[in-house]
C-alpha positions, 0 to 999 in steps of 0.5 A: 150357692154350693153345688148339691152332692149326690146322695149315692155314687157307684164305684169299682176298682182294679189292679193287677190282682183283678177287680175289687168287685164283680158288681158296682159298689154303692156308696152313700154320702156322709156329711161328717167326713164329706166323703161317700162310703160303702155300708161296711165303711171299708170303701170311700170316694171323694167324688166322681171320676177316675183316680189312681189309689195307693196299692196301684189301684185304678178307681172309677166312681160315677153317679150312674150305676150303668156307667160303672157296670160298663167300666167293670165289664171293660176292665174284666175284659182287659184283665182276661186279655192280659191273662191270655197274653201272659200264657201265650208269651 
């Protein structure tokens, strides 16, 4: 029996330019493409986990909005530390 796909996932991405969004992006499962998409159709994910994407992005996807909020806060903190370090060095 096939494992049931969650209807919604939450995601965010970061690269050296910063975070994609300050809040988790909500994705909804599309049965035709077998992917989760945001409402604009510009953001997709194949499922939960951490993945690297073209453009040097690191993408984190989870069923838990809180988990993505915490990942986003951590990524924002790392970006702030790197920015500070770059000014000091």
